[in-house]
N, C-alpha and C positions, 0 to 999 in steps of 0.2 A: 435267507431272511433274518432280520434282527429279532432278538428276543425282547419283546416290548416290556415284559414284566421285569427283566433285569435292568432295563433303563429306568423304569419307574422306581425300582428299589434303590438305585444309585443316585437319583436326583430328587431333591425335596421340592415339591410344588411351591411351598411357602418361600423357600429361598429363591426360586426362580421368579416368583411374583415380586419379592423385594428387589431383586435385580432390575425388574421392569419399572419399579418406582412405588410399589405398595409399601405401607408402613403399618405394622401390627403392634399396637400398644400392649395387648394382652396375649401372651403365648398360648393361653388356654382358650382363647376366643378370637379366632383369626378373621377379623374384619378390618377393612381399610377403604380409603377412597379408591376408585377404580383406576388402575395404572395403564389401561389399554388405550392405544392411540385412536381407536374408532369410537370411544365412549363419547356420546353426544349430550349427556346430561350435566348435572351439577357436579363438578369435580371435587367440591369440598365435602360432599356427603359420603358417609361410609356405606357405599352400596355394594362393595365387593366382599365376598366371603369365601373361605376355604373350609370344607367340612368332610365328613366321612373319613375321619382319621387322617386328614391331610391329603386325601386322594382326589377330591373333586373340588371344583370352583364354580362360582356363579356371580354374575353382575345383576343386581336386583333393580337396576335403574334403566339406563338408556344405551346399552350396547346393542348392536344389530343382532337379530335372532340367529343369523348364520355364523356368528362368532361370539356366542354367549353361553358359557357353561361347558362342563365336561371334565376331562382329565388333564394330565401333564401335557400331552401332545396337542390337544385343542387349545390350551392356553398359549403354548409356544406359537402355534399357527396364527392365533389372533394377535399376539404381540408382534411377531416378526412379519406378518403378512405373507406367509409361505404356504405351500400345500403340504399334505400329510407326509408324503414320502421325503420331502426336504426336511420337515421338522424331525422326523425319525432319524435321518442321517446326521443332522447337525447335533441333536441331543446325544446320539450314540458316540459321536466324536468327542463330546465333552467327557464321556465316561470310559472311553477306550473300549467300548463294546463293539465287536466286529460281527459282520454278517456271515452266516454259513454259506459258502459258495464252493463250486468245484475248484480244484487246485489250479487249473489253468486260468481261472478268472480272479484268483485271490490278489494278484498284483494290482488289479484295477479297483480294489475296494475304496481307496481314498478318492478316486475320481468318479465312480459310478455307484449308484444306489442299487440295492437288491431289486430283482424283478418283482413287480407287484402281483398280488393275487387278483384274479378276475372277480368282478361282482357276481353275485349269485345268479343262477339261471332265472329265478323268479324276478329279480331286479331287472335283468336285461329284457325279459318278456314284457314286463309292465312298461318299461321305457320304450320298447318298440311300439306298443299300442299308443302311447302318448305321441310318439314321433309320427306315426301314420296319420293320426288325427290332426296334428299341427301342420303336416304337409298339405292335407286337404284344405285346411283353413287358409294357408298362404296362397294356394291356387285360386282362391275365391275372394281375396282381399286386396283391392287395388292399392290401398295406402301402404301396406307392408311391402308390396312389390315395388312401388315407387321409391320407398326408402332404400331398398337394396340396389336399385338401379342408380338413383341420383346421388345418394350419400355414400354408398359403398362401392360403386362401380361394377356391380355383379349382374350378369345376364341370367335369364331363366335357366340356361344350360348349366351354369355354375351352381346356382342354388339348388337345382335338382340333383346335380352330381354329389353335392355335399349333404343333401337331404335336409336343407333348412326348412323351417316351419314357422308358423305364427300361432301364438296362444292368446286369444282375445279376453281371457278371464283369469282372475286370481283363483287358482284351484288349490284345494287342500285334501289330499287323498289319504285313504286308510293305509297306515304303514305296513299292515299285514300283507297287503297286495304286493309289496316290494320286499317281502321277507325281512322287515325291519320292525323294531320296537320303538316305543316312545312317542314323541309328538308327531302330528300329521305331516305328510310329505307336501312341501310347498312347491308349487309350479306357478310362478308369477306370470303376469301379463307381459308379452313382449315377443321378440324374435328368438326362435329356438335354434340352437346350434349344437348338434350331437357329435360326439367323438366315438370312433369305432376301432375295435381290434378284432381281426378275423371275422368281419361282417356282423359282429354283435355290438350293440351300444354299451360302452363302458362309462360314459359320462354324458350329461346333458346340461348345457348352459342356456340361460335365457337372458338376453339383453333387454333390460327394462327401460321404459321411457321416463327419464328423470327430468325434473324441472329445468327449463332453460336449454335443453339439449334437443337436437334436431329430430330424434325419433318421435317425440311427442307430436310434432307437426303432422305426422303421417298416420299414427294409430291412436291419437288422443293423449293429451297431456297427463302428467302424473297427477294423481288425486289422493285424498286422504285414505281411501280404501286400498290403494296400492301399498301404503306403508313404506317404511325404510327409505326415506327420501335421498339418502346418500349412497345406497348400495346399487352399483351399476349392473352386476350380474347376480342372478339367483338360479334356482333349479333344484331338482330332486336330490336330496342327500343320499349317501350310500354309493355314489358312483366312484370310479377309480380313474385317476388321471393317466392318460396314455398319449403317445405321439399322434397328434392330429394330422391326418393326411388322407389321401385316397389310396385304397389298397389295390395296386396294380401288380399282376404276377411278375412282370419284368421291370427292373429298375433302370432308369436312365443313369448315366455315369456321375452326375452331380446332383446333390441334394441341397436345397436352400431352406434354411429354417428361419422363419420370421418370428417376431415377438409374440404375436397372437393369431387367433383364428381369422379375424377380418383381413389382415395383411396377407395371410397365407392364401386365402381365397382370391384376393385381388391379384396376386402374382400368378395363380393358376389361370385366372381369366386371360392373362396376356402371354404367359410363357410356358404352357404345358408341354411343348414339343421339344424343348432342349434341356429341361431339368425337372426333377421331382421337387415338390414343395411340401413343407410341413411346419409344425411348431410344437414346442414343449408346453405352450399355453401361458407363458409369462417369462420375463427376464430373470426372475428369481428362482425358477424351477431348474432342476438339475437332471442330468441323464441317469437313467437306471440301466440295468443289464439287459432289459428287454429292448430299450432304445438302442443300446450298443449292438444288439444282434441285427438290427436293421441298418445302422450306420456303417457297419463293416462291409456292406455290399457296394458302397460308393467309393469312387476314386477321390472325390473331394466333397466336403460338407461345409457350406458357407452359411454363416450365421449373421443375420442383420437385425439388430435390436434398435429400439427407439433412441433418439438423441435426448436423453434425460438422465437423471441420477440412477434410476433403476436399470436403464439400458447400459450405463457405464459399469455398474456392478456385474451385470451379465457378461459384458465383454471381458472383464477381469477374470471371471470364471472360465470363459472359453480360452483366454490366453494361457491360463494354467493347464488346461487340457492339451493345448497344442504342443506343449513340450514333450508329451508322451504319446499323443494320438494326433500326429502331424496333419492328417487329412482334414481336421476340423479347425477352422479359423474364422475370425470375425471380419465383416466388411462394414464400412461406415454407411449409414442411411443417407439418402439424398436430401432428406428434409427431416422434420421432427419424427415423422413416421411415414410409411409408404402410402397410406391413404391421403395424408396431407400433400404428399408429392403428386399423386394422381389428381387431386382436386385443384392443384395449382397449374395443371396442364402439363406436368412432367411426363416424359416418355418412359413409362414403366418397363416396357419390353426392351427398349434400347439400353437403358441403364443396367438392367440385370444381365442382358446378353453380353455386355462387355466383361462383367465379372466372371460369368461362366466360361467365356472364351479364354480368359487368362488362366483360369483353373485347369481347363482342358489342355492348354499349351504346356503347363507344368507337368500334367499327368503323362503327356506323350513323350516327354524327354527321356531318352534312353530306351524307348520301346521299339521293337522290331516293326517297322512301318509296313512290312509286307504281310503281316499276320492279319487274319480276318477281324480280330478284335480292334487292332489299330486302325484298320480301314473304317470300321463303324465309328470309332471315336473321332476320326478325322472328318467324317461327314457331319457329325453333330457340332464339331468345332467350327467348321465352315458356315454352318447354319447360324450359329450364335454370332460369329464375326460379321455376317452379312447384315444383321439387324442391330449390331452394337452402335451406340452413340459415337460419333467421331471424337 
């Protein structure tokens, strides 16, 4: 793990804020207009301040509550739009701080982040209670079910497999029940998407109904009580990002990583028999050593990111990894994203089957075809080729 205090000592929060666009007229009173891209208020007012001897920051105007205030790392997350582990790795790179890792993994430091620490048992237990409650809500809410079927292409079998749920209320829970301090735990109204590691919830996302988007047609439009009109996802703080997938004891030979949870579940809906599916949760997120421990089980890892600027940056990251971890490579999406492809009538199974078949052909080159392993791989390859688009 990285020593966070060392990174804090080496990087000035004020300098980082100025790099983002803040301007402090008085070095003894660090106030400025807010430099953050998600600030929705008056950009001319001096709503942004740094305090506590330069260690903490806060926007006192119109930044969203999920990205407003904290320390050096939360500022970088809000500025760059990345998750915590990515912020730590990129700030560590600025300071030449390295993570403590076993000798056989130290050569991977520049490509892979340190393995994250699990959320507390109390956090996971409380998250589990929320998930069970939201699953029961989904089972009894026709609108939420229709959204998953018509807008996301997901059957009841898929949403039960991934333990999706529905939260009909904006909830604010006691942080002590999650073993946390500070402000109340926000669980917004919307579709609940949990991420698991070793059968324990590590994070919980809630897809919110924003104005003008389809979800509101099924569960009720955004209203003033929902707040934060531009924040697509919310959920209880304190979770830890992990590889989103189903935890099967035996892996298929190819893993496909989509950009987000929705596309991952859509692929699982159509292609669970010839490849495993997962996501890092966003094109800007990077692999950590826990992810690597899973990826090394696969003969090939195919990454499909959206056709946009964020996806292009993600593909650049994957291309850099490919030079040292050749089994990981990007494939181009068939549309802006996979859900758009499905909505346009695209053959999701046929499209992915072709890519998996090509990856399997490459993996079989030079293998002893009389071995049991090669025979199993040949069967999976034939299955993928049978369904591949011509």
